[in-house]
N, C-alpha and C positions, 0 to 999 in steps of 0.2 A: 838478454833473458837470463834469469838466475838458474843455475844448474844445481840440482839436488841429486847427488850420486847415490845416496843411501837413504831412502825413505824409512820411517820407523816400521819395524816388523814385529808382530806378536805371534807367538806360536804355542801350541799345545799338541799332545799326541795321544793316540790310542795304539793298541798293539798292531793294528792294521792300517793306520792312517796318520797323516799330519793335518792339523788345523791351523792354517796360516792366514794372518790378516796383514795386508800391506796398506799403510795409511798414506794415501795420495789423493789430494782433492781434485775433483773435476777431471780426472784422467779417464775420459769416457771411451777412448779407443786405444787401450794399451796393447803393446805387442808382447805376447807371452811366449816363452820357450820353456818347455818341460821335457827333459830328455835324460838319458843316462850316459855317463862316461864309463864305458865298459873297461877301458884301460885302467882307470883309477878306481873303478868299483863304487861309484857314487852317483847320486842323482844331481841334476843341475836345474835350478830355477832362475830364469832370467826375465826381466821385465823392463820395458822402456815405454815412454809416452809423454805427451804434453798435458800439462795441467796447471794448477795454480797453488800458491802457498802464501798465506796471509794476504790474499787478494791480488797477488802479483803473478803473472805468467811464469812458469818454470818448466824445466825438463826433468822428468824423473828417470832414474836408472838404477837397476838392481841386478846383481848376479851372485848367486849363492851356490857353493858346492856343498851338498848335503851329506849327512853321515852315511846313508845307505841309498840303494837304488829305488826307483819309483815305478809304479804301474801307470804310465802316462796316459794310456788309452781309457782308463777308468777314473782318472782324476777329474775334478769339477772346478768351475770358477764362477763367481758372481761379482759383477762390476757395479759399484754404487757411486754416489756422488762424492763420498769422502773416503772410501776404502775399497779395496779389492780383497775378496775372501776366497781362499782356495782350500779345497779338500783334496789333498795329495795322497793317493793310495800307495802304500809301501809295496814293493815287489814281493815281499814275503811277510806274512803275519807272524809275529813272535814277540820276544821280550821288548820292552821299551828301549828306544835308543838312549844312550847316555847323554847325548847332546844333539842339537840340530845340525851343526856344521861338521864337515869332515875334519877340519883342522882342530887340533887339540888346543887347550888353553882357554883363556877368557874370551867370551863372545864380544863382537863389536858393540859399542854403546847403543846402536840403533836397533839391536835385536834383543827382545825381552820375552820372558815367559808370559803367556796369557793366563793370568791367575783366575780369570772368570771361567775359563774352560779347562783348567788344569785338573788332572786326575791321575793319581799314581796307579801302578799296576794292581795293587791290592784292592783299591777302590773300584777299579774297572772289573776285576773278577767278581767282586761282591755284587756289583750292578748286573752283571751277566747272569749270575745265579738267580737273582730276583726276577729278571725279565724272562728267563727260561723256565720258570716254575710251571709245572704241568698239573692242572687241576685234575686230569685224568688219573693221576696216581693216588688220589684220595679214595677212601672207602665209600661205598654207596650207603646212604642212610637206611634204605629199605633192605636190610639184611634179614633174611628169614632164619628162624630157628633160635632166636635169642637176641639179647642186647648187642649193640655195636661195640666192639672192643678195638681200640686203636693202639697199634704198636708205637714204640718210641719214634720210629722213622716217620710214621704217619702223623704223629703229633707235631713233629718238627715241620713237616710240610704244611700242616694246618696253620702253624704259627707264622710261617712265611706268607701264606695266603692272607692272613689277618693283617700282617704288616703292609701288604700290597694294596689293600682295599682303599686307604685314603688317597693313594696316587691314582686309583681308577675312578675316583669321584664318589666313593662310598664312605661311610663313617662307621667306626666300630663303637662309638660312644652311644649309650642309650639316649633316646630322644624323650623329652618331656612333653606330654600332651595335656592341655587343660581340658578337664571334663566340664562341659557347660552345666551339668546337673550336680556337680560335686558340691557346690555351695549350698544348694537347696537341700541336698540329702543330709548334710552334716550340720547345718545351722538352722534351717527354717522349721524343721519338724522335730518334735521330741519323741514321736512314736515311730521312728524309722528303724534304725539298726539297734537302738537301745531297748526297744520294747520286746518283752518275752513272747516268743511264738507259742501258739496253742499246741497242746499235745496232739500227736497224730492218732486218729481213731481207726482201729483195725476193723 
């Protein structure tokens, strides 16, 4: 049986979690170990199991010492036919880790950044601001005593709401509706809008 000690691993992160994909085919009953090495101050991810590669049986094995500690009780795993996806909660939410592994230097060739899920800290903060936008901070249109006046802060909030509408399934672009009577009104009759109206009689 072919032994694959290091399956390909792709990863991305958020300030509170790691998004890890382990590429291992038909590894339906993997043995996973997620724990913390308190002495070293790092998290440990270990995986082993039987599967296939290029149609041939093989044994998968992986052991990683991570940059920081994990919240193993809140971490999640999903096992598929071609990959195992893990959402590993960090023990503390905070700045992005500078790398996945505890060891400094260039990562092994089988460990790559998952560019499909990659997001830097600035992008994450911007996304959080949009998702946390509270419509309750906007002024009510039914303001008594005069016209509605929006402060600069309110206008900024309204702009954020407008930016969020397409993601919520709405559109901010004006819709064009065909009037079934429009052709008749403007082309079929010469005495429609162009005809002078009679003076009003008092």
